[in-house]
C-alpha beads as a LAMMPS data file, in Angstrom:
LAMMPS data file: protein, C-alpha beads

456 atoms
455 bonds

1 atom types
1 bond types

-500.0 500.0 xlo xhi
-500.0 500.0 ylo yhi
-500.0 500.0 zlo zhi

Masses

1 110.0

Atoms # bond

1 1 1 -314.325 63.180 206.346
2 1 1 -314.900 64.711 209.760
3 1 1 -314.932 63.124 213.183
4 1 1 -315.823 64.482 216.615
5 1 1 -312.662 63.036 218.127
6 1 1 -310.240 60.185 217.632
7 1 1 -311.384 58.808 221.006
8 1 1 -313.520 59.663 223.990
9 1 1 -310.965 61.684 226.001
10 1 1 -309.175 58.634 227.356
11 1 1 -306.120 59.523 229.423
12 1 1 -304.024 57.736 232.040
13 1 1 -301.810 60.346 233.772
14 1 1 -299.431 57.701 235.112
15 1 1 -298.408 56.844 231.556
16 1 1 -296.771 60.287 231.251
17 1 1 -293.998 59.437 233.710
18 1 1 -293.684 55.772 232.826
19 1 1 -292.911 56.254 229.180
20 1 1 -290.763 59.364 229.253
21 1 1 -287.866 56.987 229.941
22 1 1 -288.585 54.296 227.377
23 1 1 -286.422 53.768 224.324
24 1 1 -286.300 51.512 221.279
25 1 1 -284.012 48.502 221.195
26 1 1 -282.501 47.549 217.862
27 1 1 -281.387 43.904 217.914
28 1 1 -281.682 43.349 221.653
29 1 1 -279.715 40.128 221.605
30 1 1 -276.650 41.616 219.923
31 1 1 -275.231 43.049 223.133
32 1 1 -275.513 41.580 226.618
33 1 1 -274.873 43.302 229.888
34 1 1 -272.262 41.900 232.279
35 1 1 -273.474 38.809 234.097
36 1 1 -273.822 40.742 237.356
37 1 1 -276.109 43.267 235.663
38 1 1 -278.110 41.086 233.283
39 1 1 -281.135 40.684 235.469
40 1 1 -282.147 43.840 237.284
41 1 1 -284.996 42.158 239.096
42 1 1 -286.957 45.286 239.971
43 1 1 -287.784 48.455 238.146
44 1 1 -285.957 50.469 240.809
45 1 1 -282.788 48.397 240.288
46 1 1 -283.062 48.848 236.537
47 1 1 -283.479 52.609 236.921
48 1 1 -280.346 52.810 239.103
49 1 1 -278.434 50.834 236.479
50 1 1 -279.936 53.038 233.772
51 1 1 -278.644 56.210 235.453
52 1 1 -275.187 54.644 235.666
53 1 1 -275.043 53.929 231.960
54 1 1 -276.638 57.253 231.026
55 1 1 -273.847 58.984 232.966
56 1 1 -271.307 56.872 231.072
57 1 1 -273.061 57.780 227.836
58 1 1 -272.634 61.471 228.672
59 1 1 -268.913 60.904 229.323
60 1 1 -268.594 59.021 226.027
61 1 1 -270.203 61.957 224.236
62 1 1 -267.796 64.421 225.878
63 1 1 -264.856 62.251 224.827
64 1 1 -266.185 62.134 221.263
65 1 1 -266.555 65.915 221.190
66 1 1 -263.013 66.357 222.571
67 1 1 -261.359 63.971 220.110
68 1 1 -263.443 65.398 217.265
69 1 1 -262.124 68.873 218.087
70 1 1 -258.554 67.516 218.268
71 1 1 -259.036 65.858 214.878
72 1 1 -260.200 69.114 213.310
73 1 1 -257.245 71.026 214.805
74 1 1 -254.725 68.445 213.600
75 1 1 -256.308 68.287 210.148
76 1 1 -256.125 72.078 209.907
77 1 1 -252.476 72.138 211.016
78 1 1 -251.541 69.340 208.607
79 1 1 -253.257 71.147 205.758
80 1 1 -251.342 74.345 206.630
81 1 1 -247.993 72.536 206.802
82 1 1 -248.692 70.765 203.517
83 1 1 -249.550 74.071 201.853
84 1 1 -246.500 75.748 203.358
85 1 1 -244.210 72.927 202.153
86 1 1 -245.725 73.194 198.670
87 1 1 -245.124 76.953 198.623
88 1 1 -241.528 76.437 199.761
89 1 1 -241.024 73.859 197.013
90 1 1 -242.176 76.420 194.457
91 1 1 -239.884 79.084 195.903
92 1 1 -236.927 76.673 195.998
93 1 1 -237.560 75.736 192.384
94 1 1 -237.723 79.399 191.397
95 1 1 -234.551 80.227 193.331
96 1 1 -232.677 77.300 191.770
97 1 1 -233.718 78.512 188.340
98 1 1 -232.346 81.988 189.149
99 1 1 -229.140 80.434 190.518
100 1 1 -228.707 78.454 187.298
101 1 1 -229.152 81.642 185.296
102 1 1 -226.647 83.462 187.524
103 1 1 -224.102 80.672 186.978
104 1 1 -224.434 81.178 183.230
105 1 1 -224.019 84.945 183.647
106 1 1 -220.965 84.441 185.878
107 1 1 -219.431 82.056 183.321
108 1 1 -220.090 84.574 180.528
109 1 1 -218.610 87.368 182.627
110 1 1 -215.552 85.267 183.479
111 1 1 -215.037 84.582 179.765
112 1 1 -215.389 88.303 179.011
113 1 1 -212.848 89.110 181.737
114 1 1 -210.470 86.522 180.249
115 1 1 -210.930 87.962 176.728
116 1 1 -210.398 91.458 178.075
117 1 1 -207.223 90.349 179.889
118 1 1 -205.916 88.939 176.618
119 1 1 -206.732 92.206 174.829
120 1 1 -204.935 94.122 177.572
121 1 1 -201.871 91.873 177.172
122 1 1 -201.895 92.384 173.389
123 1 1 -202.370 96.131 173.776
124 1 1 -199.474 96.232 176.203
125 1 1 -197.289 94.396 173.678
126 1 1 -198.292 96.817 170.930
127 1 1 -197.754 99.801 173.187
128 1 1 -194.321 98.505 174.199
129 1 1 -193.363 98.189 170.521
130 1 1 -194.502 101.730 169.879
131 1 1 -192.603 102.983 172.899
132 1 1 -189.424 101.192 171.726
133 1 1 -189.810 102.732 168.275
134 1 1 -190.314 106.176 169.771
135 1 1 -187.319 105.631 172.008
136 1 1 -185.191 104.561 169.063
137 1 1 -186.287 107.604 167.107
138 1 1 -185.447 109.826 170.047
139 1 1 -181.921 108.390 170.190
140 1 1 -181.110 109.175 166.513
141 1 1 -178.871 112.254 165.805
142 1 1 -180.146 115.100 163.735
143 1 1 -177.764 114.154 160.906
144 1 1 -179.128 110.575 160.933
145 1 1 -182.683 111.778 160.842
146 1 1 -182.001 114.169 157.943
147 1 1 -180.123 111.578 155.955
148 1 1 -182.779 108.928 156.665
149 1 1 -185.661 110.897 155.313
150 1 1 -186.012 112.189 151.794
151 1 1 -187.440 115.340 153.054
152 1 1 -187.333 117.043 156.394
153 1 1 -191.151 117.140 156.480
154 1 1 -191.253 113.367 156.378
155 1 1 -189.202 113.308 159.536
156 1 1 -191.650 115.510 161.392
157 1 1 -194.633 113.572 160.013
158 1 1 -193.126 110.360 161.374
159 1 1 -192.587 111.925 164.791
160 1 1 -196.200 113.183 164.914
161 1 1 -197.531 109.756 163.818
162 1 1 -195.603 107.941 166.518
163 1 1 -196.771 110.349 169.194
164 1 1 -200.412 109.985 168.034
165 1 1 -200.068 106.213 167.941
166 1 1 -198.622 106.241 171.431
167 1 1 -201.503 108.331 172.734
168 1 1 -204.146 106.154 170.997
169 1 1 -202.607 102.983 172.354
170 1 1 -202.459 104.445 175.823
171 1 1 -206.158 105.459 175.626
172 1 1 -207.141 102.007 174.370
173 1 1 -205.223 100.359 177.165
174 1 1 -206.952 102.491 179.785
175 1 1 -210.341 101.727 178.213
176 1 1 -209.650 98.011 178.257
177 1 1 -208.468 98.177 181.864
178 1 1 -211.660 100.012 182.850
179 1 1 -213.727 97.373 181.057
180 1 1 -211.905 94.640 182.920
181 1 1 -212.482 96.372 186.255
182 1 1 -216.209 96.736 185.423
183 1 1 -216.495 93.089 184.448
184 1 1 -214.697 91.969 187.581
185 1 1 -217.057 94.089 189.693
186 1 1 -220.025 92.630 187.843
187 1 1 -218.703 89.124 188.396
188 1 1 -218.307 89.774 192.114
189 1 1 -221.853 91.147 192.256
190 1 1 -223.227 88.077 190.468
191 1 1 -221.276 85.780 192.793
192 1 1 -222.623 87.614 195.838
193 1 1 -226.201 87.383 194.494
194 1 1 -225.699 83.707 193.730
195 1 1 -224.288 83.110 197.221
196 1 1 -227.234 84.882 198.857
197 1 1 -229.697 82.835 196.832
198 1 1 -227.913 79.594 197.681
199 1 1 -228.093 80.473 201.379
200 1 1 -231.785 81.302 200.977
201 1 1 -232.406 77.967 199.282
202 1 1 -230.619 76.170 202.124
203 1 1 -232.816 77.946 204.658
204 1 1 -235.920 77.101 202.636
205 1 1 -234.846 73.471 202.351
206 1 1 -234.330 73.262 206.105
207 1 1 -237.712 74.927 206.728
208 1 1 -239.401 72.565 204.273
209 1 1 -237.796 69.532 205.946
210 1 1 -238.915 70.829 209.345
211 1 1 -242.507 71.286 208.075
212 1 1 -242.521 67.820 206.538
213 1 1 -241.180 66.274 209.747
214 1 1 -243.794 68.113 211.833
215 1 1 -246.481 67.126 209.327
216 1 1 -245.522 63.450 209.621
217 1 1 -245.594 63.696 213.420
218 1 1 -249.023 65.318 213.363
219 1 1 -250.299 62.757 210.860
220 1 1 -249.210 60.054 213.298
221 1 1 -250.978 61.910 216.117
222 1 1 -254.056 62.244 213.888
223 1 1 -254.053 58.487 213.268
224 1 1 -253.904 57.882 216.999
225 1 1 -256.633 60.468 217.602
226 1 1 -258.797 58.883 214.899
227 1 1 -258.339 55.510 216.571
228 1 1 -259.380 57.034 219.901
229 1 1 -262.334 58.739 218.166
230 1 1 -263.519 55.458 216.638
231 1 1 -263.100 53.730 220.012
232 1 1 -265.162 56.462 221.671
233 1 1 -267.859 56.037 219.031
234 1 1 -267.813 52.286 219.594
235 1 1 -267.964 52.755 223.371
236 1 1 -270.861 55.175 223.003
237 1 1 -272.730 52.780 220.734
238 1 1 -272.203 49.922 223.170
239 1 1 -273.306 52.061 226.119
240 1 1 -276.330 53.321 224.171
241 1 1 -277.301 49.734 223.442
242 1 1 -277.028 48.908 227.153
243 1 1 -279.167 51.946 227.961
244 1 1 -281.722 50.819 225.401
245 1 1 -281.753 47.291 226.831
246 1 1 -282.393 48.563 230.326
247 1 1 -285.074 50.962 229.091
248 1 1 -286.696 48.069 227.301
249 1 1 -286.749 46.097 230.518
250 1 1 -288.301 49.023 232.333
251 1 1 -290.749 49.252 229.459
252 1 1 -291.674 45.578 229.908
253 1 1 -291.987 45.999 233.683
254 1 1 -294.304 48.974 233.165
255 1 1 -296.776 46.907 231.117
256 1 1 -300.057 45.575 232.421
257 1 1 -299.591 41.988 231.326
258 1 1 -300.873 41.897 227.748
259 1 1 -298.579 39.199 226.370
260 1 1 -299.642 39.984 222.776
261 1 1 -297.987 43.391 222.913
262 1 1 -294.716 43.605 220.941
263 1 1 -291.352 44.282 222.455
264 1 1 -289.896 47.618 221.535
265 1 1 -287.621 46.287 218.831
266 1 1 -290.664 44.870 217.064
267 1 1 -292.682 48.041 217.635
268 1 1 -289.895 50.188 216.221
269 1 1 -289.645 48.009 213.117
270 1 1 -293.398 48.411 212.579
271 1 1 -293.198 52.178 213.161
272 1 1 -290.440 52.502 210.556
273 1 1 -292.465 50.623 207.945
274 1 1 -295.654 52.565 208.656
275 1 1 -293.789 55.862 208.874
276 1 1 -292.272 55.319 205.439
277 1 1 -295.742 54.554 204.056
278 1 1 -297.600 57.545 205.500
279 1 1 -294.733 60.066 205.755
280 1 1 -294.609 60.281 209.557
281 1 1 -291.550 59.987 211.789
282 1 1 -291.263 56.563 213.526
283 1 1 -290.334 58.274 216.809
284 1 1 -293.579 60.272 216.732
285 1 1 -295.703 57.196 215.962
286 1 1 -294.042 55.347 218.830
287 1 1 -294.737 58.300 221.120
288 1 1 -298.455 58.338 220.168
289 1 1 -298.917 54.622 220.842
290 1 1 -296.780 54.841 223.986
291 1 1 -298.983 57.616 225.309
292 1 1 -302.152 55.760 224.372
293 1 1 -301.574 52.168 225.434
294 1 1 -297.943 51.545 226.275
295 1 1 -297.786 50.154 222.726
296 1 1 -300.453 47.541 223.246
297 1 1 -299.788 46.684 226.888
298 1 1 -302.901 48.475 228.107
299 1 1 -305.757 48.308 225.605
300 1 1 -308.426 49.021 228.201
301 1 1 -309.826 47.420 231.333
302 1 1 -313.542 47.401 230.575
303 1 1 -316.099 45.236 228.713
304 1 1 -319.243 46.460 227.017
305 1 1 -322.253 44.570 228.426
306 1 1 -325.344 46.499 227.331
307 1 1 -325.519 47.563 223.677
308 1 1 -328.665 49.602 224.276
309 1 1 -327.260 51.806 227.038
310 1 1 -323.486 51.442 226.526
311 1 1 -323.043 50.228 230.087
312 1 1 -320.365 47.711 230.996
313 1 1 -318.075 46.447 233.721
314 1 1 -314.536 46.973 235.014
315 1 1 -312.628 43.777 234.214
316 1 1 -310.503 43.870 237.340
317 1 1 -313.124 44.704 239.903
318 1 1 -316.289 43.489 238.202
319 1 1 -317.942 46.810 239.074
320 1 1 -320.697 48.055 236.765
321 1 1 -319.975 51.229 234.819
322 1 1 -322.546 53.356 233.026
323 1 1 -320.541 55.006 230.257
324 1 1 -318.311 52.304 228.842
325 1 1 -319.414 53.146 225.267
326 1 1 -321.574 55.849 223.671
327 1 1 -324.714 53.985 222.488
328 1 1 -325.693 56.584 219.895
329 1 1 -322.296 57.027 218.272
330 1 1 -320.106 54.011 218.939
331 1 1 -322.005 50.845 219.866
332 1 1 -323.227 49.891 216.374
333 1 1 -319.816 50.580 214.742
334 1 1 -318.214 48.539 217.547
335 1 1 -320.522 45.573 216.919
336 1 1 -319.731 45.790 213.205
337 1 1 -315.977 46.006 213.777
338 1 1 -315.832 43.043 216.181
339 1 1 -317.939 40.966 213.793
340 1 1 -315.547 41.698 210.927
341 1 1 -312.497 40.517 212.878
342 1 1 -314.217 37.613 214.673
343 1 1 -314.244 39.003 218.215
344 1 1 -316.880 38.685 220.910
345 1 1 -318.056 42.297 221.413
346 1 1 -318.929 41.599 225.048
347 1 1 -315.545 40.023 225.874
348 1 1 -313.257 42.463 224.065
349 1 1 -311.263 44.966 226.097
350 1 1 -311.994 48.663 225.612
351 1 1 -311.071 51.723 227.618
352 1 1 -313.014 52.579 230.742
353 1 1 -314.732 55.961 231.112
354 1 1 -313.039 58.703 233.068
355 1 1 -314.852 61.181 235.279
356 1 1 -316.018 62.882 232.085
357 1 1 -317.028 61.614 228.637
358 1 1 -317.280 58.039 227.462
359 1 1 -314.907 55.105 227.292
360 1 1 -314.891 52.583 224.478
361 1 1 -311.487 53.301 222.839
362 1 1 -310.131 50.200 221.090
363 1 1 -306.761 48.528 220.738
364 1 1 -303.173 49.842 220.904
365 1 1 -304.055 53.080 219.081
366 1 1 -307.186 53.649 221.235
367 1 1 -309.522 54.615 218.392
368 1 1 -313.185 55.046 219.275
369 1 1 -315.361 52.880 217.022
370 1 1 -316.974 55.772 215.114
371 1 1 -313.563 57.100 214.092
372 1 1 -312.115 53.665 213.254
373 1 1 -314.905 53.125 210.702
374 1 1 -313.551 56.090 208.745
375 1 1 -310.046 54.567 208.562
376 1 1 -310.611 50.832 208.265
377 1 1 -310.989 50.890 204.475
378 1 1 -307.789 52.922 204.072
379 1 1 -305.946 50.495 206.334
380 1 1 -307.324 47.521 204.421
381 1 1 -306.284 49.089 201.093
382 1 1 -302.692 49.254 202.355
383 1 1 -302.448 45.968 204.289
384 1 1 -304.678 43.818 202.076
385 1 1 -306.704 42.350 204.956
386 1 1 -309.696 43.526 207.034
387 1 1 -308.551 46.206 209.439
388 1 1 -308.363 45.071 213.054
389 1 1 -307.927 47.807 215.703
390 1 1 -306.457 45.187 218.094
391 1 1 -303.793 44.160 215.569
392 1 1 -300.632 46.117 216.410
393 1 1 -299.692 46.661 212.778
394 1 1 -303.176 47.857 211.844
395 1 1 -303.231 50.077 214.919
396 1 1 -299.914 51.675 213.891
397 1 1 -301.168 52.147 210.324
398 1 1 -304.456 53.742 211.389
399 1 1 -302.673 56.036 213.866
400 1 1 -300.130 56.942 211.180
401 1 1 -302.847 57.811 208.681
402 1 1 -304.713 59.857 211.278
403 1 1 -301.803 62.000 212.444
404 1 1 -300.583 62.352 208.856
405 1 1 -303.995 63.781 207.920
406 1 1 -303.740 66.369 210.680
407 1 1 -300.208 67.705 210.249
408 1 1 -297.630 65.117 211.352
409 1 1 -296.562 64.517 207.750
410 1 1 -294.791 67.893 207.919
411 1 1 -292.386 66.224 210.399
412 1 1 -292.098 69.547 212.247
413 1 1 -292.678 70.149 215.940
414 1 1 -295.741 72.331 215.341
415 1 1 -297.258 69.910 212.838
416 1 1 -296.742 66.917 215.127
417 1 1 -297.978 68.788 218.208
418 1 1 -301.155 69.841 216.373
419 1 1 -301.862 66.315 215.148
420 1 1 -301.337 64.929 218.674
421 1 1 -303.813 67.425 220.102
422 1 1 -306.439 66.500 217.489
423 1 1 -305.688 62.808 218.073
424 1 1 -306.553 63.268 221.742
425 1 1 -309.396 65.806 221.749
426 1 1 -310.582 66.211 218.170
427 1 1 -309.391 69.823 218.115
428 1 1 -306.488 72.042 219.168
429 1 1 -307.870 72.936 222.580
430 1 1 -305.051 74.374 224.690
431 1 1 -306.882 73.127 227.777
432 1 1 -305.404 69.748 226.886
433 1 1 -302.021 70.934 225.709
434 1 1 -300.365 68.638 228.267
435 1 1 -301.129 65.784 225.879
436 1 1 -299.422 67.340 222.840
437 1 1 -296.487 68.546 224.931
438 1 1 -295.940 65.121 226.459
439 1 1 -296.203 63.229 223.169
440 1 1 -293.629 65.546 221.571
441 1 1 -291.312 65.155 224.573
442 1 1 -291.543 61.349 224.339
443 1 1 -290.930 61.546 220.578
444 1 1 -287.808 63.662 221.135
445 1 1 -286.444 61.049 223.560
446 1 1 -287.144 58.246 221.112
447 1 1 -285.497 60.182 218.274
448 1 1 -282.311 60.702 220.304
449 1 1 -282.127 57.049 221.341
450 1 1 -282.798 55.804 217.812
451 1 1 -280.112 58.082 216.425
452 1 1 -277.604 56.937 219.054
453 1 1 -278.284 53.246 218.491
454 1 1 -278.253 53.444 214.705
455 1 1 -275.159 55.687 214.724
456 1 1 -276.796 58.566 212.829

Bonds

1 1 1 2
2 1 2 3
3 1 3 4
4 1 4 5
5 1 5 6
6 1 6 7
7 1 7 8
8 1 8 9
9 1 9 10
10 1 10 11
11 1 11 12
12 1 12 13
13 1 13 14
14 1 14 15
15 1 15 16
16 1 16 17
17 1 17 18
18 1 18 19
19 1 19 20
20 1 20 21
21 1 21 22
22 1 22 23
23 1 23 24
24 1 24 25
25 1 25 26
26 1 26 27
27 1 27 28
28 1 28 29
29 1 29 30
30 1 30 31
31 1 31 32
32 1 32 33
33 1 33 34
34 1 34 35
35 1 35 36
36 1 36 37
37 1 37 38
38 1 38 39
39 1 39 40
40 1 40 41
41 1 41 42
42 1 42 43
43 1 43 44
44 1 44 45
45 1 45 46
46 1 46 47
47 1 47 48
48 1 48 49
49 1 49 50
50 1 50 51
51 1 51 52
52 1 52 53
53 1 53 54
54 1 54 55
55 1 55 56
56 1 56 57
57 1 57 58
58 1 58 59
59 1 59 60
60 1 60 61
61 1 61 62
62 1 62 63
63 1 63 64
64 1 64 65
65 1 65 66
66 1 66 67
67 1 67 68
68 1 68 69
69 1 69 70
70 1 70 71
71 1 71 72
72 1 72 73
73 1 73 74
74 1 74 75
75 1 75 76
76 1 76 77
77 1 77 78
78 1 78 79
79 1 79 80
80 1 80 81
81 1 81 82
82 1 82 83
83 1 83 84
84 1 84 85
85 1 85 86
86 1 86 87
87 1 87 88
88 1 88 89
89 1 89 90
90 1 90 91
91 1 91 92
92 1 92 93
93 1 93 94
94 1 94 95
95 1 95 96
96 1 96 97
97 1 97 98
98 1 98 99
99 1 99 100
100 1 100 101
101 1 101 102
102 1 102 103
103 1 103 104
104 1 104 105
105 1 105 106
106 1 106 107
107 1 107 108
108 1 108 109
109 1 109 110
110 1 110 111
111 1 111 112
112 1 112 113
113 1 113 114
114 1 114 115
115 1 115 116
116 1 116 117
117 1 117 118
118 1 118 119
119 1 119 120
120 1 120 121
121 1 121 122
122 1 122 123
123 1 123 124
124 1 124 125
125 1 125 126
126 1 126 127
127 1 127 128
128 1 128 129
129 1 129 130
130 1 130 131
131 1 131 132
132 1 132 133
133 1 133 134
134 1 134 135
135 1 135 136
136 1 136 137
137 1 137 138
138 1 138 139
139 1 139 140
140 1 140 141
141 1 141 142
142 1 142 143
143 1 143 144
144 1 144 145
145 1 145 146
146 1 146 147
147 1 147 148
148 1 148 149
149 1 149 150
150 1 150 151
151 1 151 152
152 1 152 153
153 1 153 154
154 1 154 155
155 1 155 156
156 1 156 157
157 1 157 158
158 1 158 159
159 1 159 160
160 1 160 161
161 1 161 162
162 1 162 163
163 1 163 164
164 1 164 165
165 1 165 166
166 1 166 167
167 1 167 168
168 1 168 169
169 1 169 170
170 1 170 171
171 1 171 172
172 1 172 173
173 1 173 174
174 1 174 175
175 1 175 176
176 1 176 177
177 1 177 178
178 1 178 179
179 1 179 180
180 1 180 181
181 1 181 182
182 1 182 183
183 1 183 184
184 1 184 185
185 1 185 186
186 1 186 187
187 1 187 188
188 1 188 189
189 1 189 190
190 1 190 191
191 1 191 192
192 1 192 193
193 1 193 194
194 1 194 195
195 1 195 196
196 1 196 197
197 1 197 198
198 1 198 199
199 1 199 200
200 1 200 201
201 1 201 202
202 1 202 203
203 1 203 204
204 1 204 205
205 1 205 206
206 1 206 207
207 1 207 208
208 1 208 209
209 1 209 210
210 1 210 211
211 1 211 212
212 1 212 213
213 1 213 214
214 1 214 215
215 1 215 216
216 1 216 217
217 1 217 218
218 1 218 219
219 1 219 220
220 1 220 221
221 1 221 222
222 1 222 223
223 1 223 224
224 1 224 225
225 1 225 226
226 1 226 227
227 1 227 228
228 1 228 229
229 1 229 230
230 1 230 231
231 1 231 232
232 1 232 233
233 1 233 234
234 1 234 235
235 1 235 236
236 1 236 237
237 1 237 238
238 1 238 239
239 1 239 240
240 1 240 241
241 1 241 242
242 1 242 243
243 1 243 244
244 1 244 245
245 1 245 246
246 1 246 247
247 1 247 248
248 1 248 249
249 1 249 250
250 1 250 251
251 1 251 252
252 1 252 253
253 1 253 254
254 1 254 255
255 1 255 256
256 1 256 257
257 1 257 258
258 1 258 259
259 1 259 260
260 1 260 261
261 1 261 262
262 1 262 263
263 1 263 264
264 1 264 265
265 1 265 266
266 1 266 267
267 1 267 268
268 1 268 269
269 1 269 270
270 1 270 271
271 1 271 272
272 1 272 273
273 1 273 274
274 1 274 275
275 1 275 276
276 1 276 277
277 1 277 278
278 1 278 279
279 1 279 280
280 1 280 281
281 1 281 282
282 1 282 283
283 1 283 284
284 1 284 285
285 1 285 286
286 1 286 287
287 1 287 288
288 1 288 289
289 1 289 290
290 1 290 291
291 1 291 292
292 1 292 293
293 1 293 294
294 1 294 295
295 1 295 296
296 1 296 297
297 1 297 298
298 1 298 299
299 1 299 300
300 1 300 301
301 1 301 302
302 1 302 303
303 1 303 304
304 1 304 305
305 1 305 306
306 1 306 307
307 1 307 308
308 1 308 309
309 1 309 310
310 1 310 311
311 1 311 312
312 1 312 313
313 1 313 314
314 1 314 315
315 1 315 316
316 1 316 317
317 1 317 318
318 1 318 319
319 1 319 320
320 1 320 321
321 1 321 322
322 1 322 323
323 1 323 324
324 1 324 325
325 1 325 326
326 1 326 327
327 1 327 328
328 1 328 329
329 1 329 330
330 1 330 331
331 1 331 332
332 1 332 333
333 1 333 334
334 1 334 335
335 1 335 336
336 1 336 337
337 1 337 338
338 1 338 339
339 1 339 340
340 1 340 341
341 1 341 342
342 1 342 343
343 1 343 344
344 1 344 345
345 1 345 346
346 1 346 347
347 1 347 348
348 1 348 349
349 1 349 350
350 1 350 351
351 1 351 352
352 1 352 353
353 1 353 354
354 1 354 355
355 1 355 356
356 1 356 357
357 1 357 358
358 1 358 359
359 1 359 360
360 1 360 361
361 1 361 362
362 1 362 363
363 1 363 364
364 1 364 365
365 1 365 366
366 1 366 367
367 1 367 368
368 1 368 369
369 1 369 370
370 1 370 371
371 1 371 372
372 1 372 373
373 1 373 374
374 1 374 375
375 1 375 376
376 1 376 377
377 1 377 378
378 1 378 379
379 1 379 380
380 1 380 381
381 1 381 382
382 1 382 383
383 1 383 384
384 1 384 385
385 1 385 386
386 1 386 387
387 1 387 388
388 1 388 389
389 1 389 390
390 1 390 391
391 1 391 392
392 1 392 393
393 1 393 394
394 1 394 395
395 1 395 396
396 1 396 397
397 1 397 398
398 1 398 399
399 1 399 400
400 1 400 401
401 1 401 402
402 1 402 403
403 1 403 404
404 1 404 405
405 1 405 406
406 1 406 407
407 1 407 408
408 1 408 409
409 1 409 410
410 1 410 411
411 1 411 412
412 1 412 413
413 1 413 414
414 1 414 415
415 1 415 416
416 1 416 417
417 1 417 418
418 1 418 419
419 1 419 420
420 1 420 421
421 1 421 422
422 1 422 423
423 1 423 424
424 1 424 425
425 1 425 426
426 1 426 427
427 1 427 428
428 1 428 429
429 1 429 430
430 1 430 431
431 1 431 432
432 1 432 433
433 1 433 434
434 1 434 435
435 1 435 436
436 1 436 437
437 1 437 438
438 1 438 439
439 1 439 440
440 1 440 441
441 1 441 442
442 1 442 443
443 1 443 444
444 1 444 445
445 1 445 446
446 1 446 447
447 1 447 448
448 1 448 449
449 1 449 450
450 1 450 451
451 1 451 452
452 1 452 453
453 1 453 454
454 1 454 455
455 1 455 456
């Protein structure tokens, strides 16, 4: 389905500035301003108050960023200390295992030294006996030796045996003494190694205790920082709600008196529902209807009076206007639409013509009649009732379907900008890029405010 344009080039430049400062209010009554600030009687007073709270909001954000950075630093330090303490625990456990093994080795060595000392004592006794025997043999006279032995050779054999036994015993004693000295040296070495390890374990224990103490201190600091962080978030949320309240008041003050228009909380709720249905961001839908009609506050200031020519009048001044509605394209669809919803076609507000083109755009979404005809059945299929361009919910739905068809469903800047341009002019004509740029700027402001209020 193809249409020349969504509407007949309707544009109110003043809307650009008015609505760049509007914002959604979620649950307006949940937070009240101080009594002295509740009723900013004029728009100027509200804007002064708005700047005050926006400055506070910026400070809240800085505080959040600062405490968030402190949290990350503390969490990193705590994680390091925890890891370091765990590593020290492993090392202490390993060192204690080695110390236990060294104790066993020292005990074994001490037992070996004791056994060796006993062997030395026994060897000394044996050697002393041998030496006494040799000494006794040396003291015997030659006659005694000859008479004592059957043969002289036996005498010499006995002497040789005793000398060999003496030498062997002396060698054994020296060997045992050397073994004892070696074992004592080994024992000293094991004791030194054990002592070094015990000192190392003590140092590690002290270091571990220091890390654990520091970790506990930093955990306490982290808890305090987290409390400050949560307070900053709460303060920011409260300030954002105040900002939204004031913006809503400015929004109401900027309206042109259509009491049927929703407040922004209601409009945002509708935009969320429609956005979920058609796949378009609520902030972008709000921006489109803000740009078009201040979300229903300005649905046009003209009446159609002549269905043959499309002429009409300005409601405020009563002046006759020639191009209120295109008679060839829009008048018959307009008569059909108003009949369907029970409206008097000659007492229903539509947009006035600008210095170029035609007027005739209808309702909060400012559809021209010829384009609305192409969407009314789709709106009806979703809502279950005849589509009414002056019904705020139907207007949101039709606008959502339209921009979704032309790229806004991508939820990207380029897709939304393109759909806004087509919404305004029926094509992407860069001559009118101000419209797409402004809608996207308004949408960005709404998105930030929505995120702040909902805590996203």
